[in-house]
N, C-alpha and C positions, 0 to 999 in steps of 0.2 A: 236688672236688665240693662244691657249696654244700649247706647244711642243707636248704633248700627242695627242691632237686632230689633229695636223698636221701630226704626224706619222700615226695615224689611217686612215686619209683621203688619204694618198699617197699609191698607189698601183703600185710599180715600175714594168716595164715589164721584167727586167732582173737583174741579180746580179750586173752587171756593173752600172746600173742606181741606184740600191739600195745603192751601195757603194758611189756613188756621192752624193745622198741625205743625207746619214749619215754624210759625211764630211761637208756638208752645215750646218746640224743641230749642229754638234760639234763646228764648227767655230762660229755660231750664239750664242750658249750657252756660249762659252769661252769669246766671246766679251762682252756679257751682264754681265758676272761676273766681268770681268776686268773694265767695265765702272762704276761699283758701287764704289764710293769712301767711304771708311770706316773711321770712327773716332776711336781714340785709345781705348776707353772703349767698343765700338761696336765690335771691332776686338777681344778683350779679351773675351767678352761674347760669341761670335760666336765660338771661339776656345774652350772655356770651355764646351759649349753645345756639340760640335762635339766630344771632347775627352770623355765626359761622355757617349754619345751614343755609341761610338766605344767600350768602355770598358764594358758597361753594357747591351747593347741591340743587338749588331751586332755579330752574330755567326761567328766564325773563323774556316774554314774548316781545316786549318793546325793543329788545336788542337782538332780535333774530333767534330767540330760543336758547341763547347762551346764558351761562351764569355770569354774574358781574366779574368774577375772577377770570373766567375765560376771556371775557371782553377786554379786560385790562392787560392780559398777557399776550394777546394777539400782536403780531408784528405790525407796526404802523408803517405805511409807505413813506419813503423818504421824499421830502419836498424837492421839487425840481429847481 
């Protein structure tokens, strides 16, 4: 069962139960990630892909919803 289907199937009766379920899901996910043993080249590839996605595809609300690359390539006004 995937995490998404698990989340959709759970209908917690209260906020306290929802919080507990969320903690279980976070712990499960964290453990699954830690259980995966990476090899050197695999780590480099994953880091490179993540960095490219972060810089090129993921909007950053702190810079007006632009990606970092969009922000860098914007024309800067000339100083008077």
